[in-house]
C-alpha positions in Angstrom: 115.9 -60.7 55.4 115.2 -59.5 59.0 112.6 -56.1 57.7 110.9 -58.5 55.3 110.0 -61.2 58.5 109.0 -57.8 60.8 106.0 -56.8 57.8 104.7 -60.2 58.0 104.6 -60.3 61.8 102.8 -57.4 62.8 100.3 -58.3 60.3 99.9 -61.5 62.2 99.9 -60.4 66.4 97.0 -57.5 65.2 94.8 -60.4 63.9 95.6 -62.7 66.4 95.1 -59.8 69.3 91.2 -58.7 67.4 91.1 -62.5 67.5 91.2 -62.6 71.6 89.5 -60.0 71.7 86.3 -61.2 69.7 86.2 -64.5 71.6 86.7 -62.8 75.0 83.5 -60.5 73.8 81.5 -64.0 73.1 82.0 -65.7 75.9 81.0 -62.8 78.2 77.8 -61.5 75.9 76.9 -65.7 76.2 77.3 -66.1 80.0 80.2 -68.3 79.4 82.1 -66.4 81.9 82.0 -68.3 85.4 80.6 -64.9 87.7 81.8 -65.9 91.7 80.2 -68.5 94.0 78.3 -67.1 96.8 78.8 -67.2 100.4 77.4 -69.7 102.6 75.1 -67.7 105.5 74.4 -69.6 108.3 71.7 -68.4 110.6 71.8 -71.5 113.0 74.1 -74.2 114.2 74.5 -77.5 115.6 77.1 -78.9 118.0 78.6 -82.0 117.0 77.7 -85.1 120.0 79.3 -88.1 120.2 78.6 -90.2 117.7 77.1 -87.6 115.5 77.9 -88.0 111.4 76.7 -86.1 108.8 74.0 -88.3 107.5 72.9 -88.1 111.2 73.1 -84.4 111.1 71.0 -84.8 107.9 68.4 -87.0 109.1 67.6 -85.2 112.7 66.8 -81.7 111.0 65.6 -83.0 108.5 67.8 -81.4 106.0 68.9 -82.6 102.2 72.5 -84.0 101.7 72.6 -81.5 98.9 71.5 -78.3 101.1 73.5 -79.1 104.7 76.4 -79.3 101.8 76.2 -76.1 100.8 75.8 -74.3 104.1 78.4 -76.4 105.1 81.3 -76.3 102.0 84.2 -77.0 103.5 83.1 -79.6 106.1 84.9 -82.8 106.0 82.6 -85.6 106.8 85.4 -88.8 108.3 86.7 -85.8 110.4 84.0 -84.6 112.6 84.4 -83.9 116.4 83.0 -83.5 119.4 82.0 -79.4 120.0 82.1 -78.9 116.4 79.6 -76.2 115.0 78.3 -77.4 111.7 75.4 -75.6 110.1 71.5 -76.6 110.1 69.4 -73.4 108.6 71.1 -70.7 106.5 71.5 -69.7 102.8 74.3 -71.3 100.0 
């Protein structure tokens, strides 16, 4: 009986492996594979002063919120501190 199970499992495993390879190939050809995010590059910074907020900084330097967030990806706007550097010009 063990030989009969082995005869069935080998073709089943082969079919499963081929199916996975086909799916991966299709995903890559359609661009469904997640690409690496680019690393932001900062060319100008601003030092936070007392009373500053992220919104205020974006208004002062005429920045969009989307751009500001993209060049400061790990920034917690609820925890700004005096002297903290914020990127105000660069590429995302």
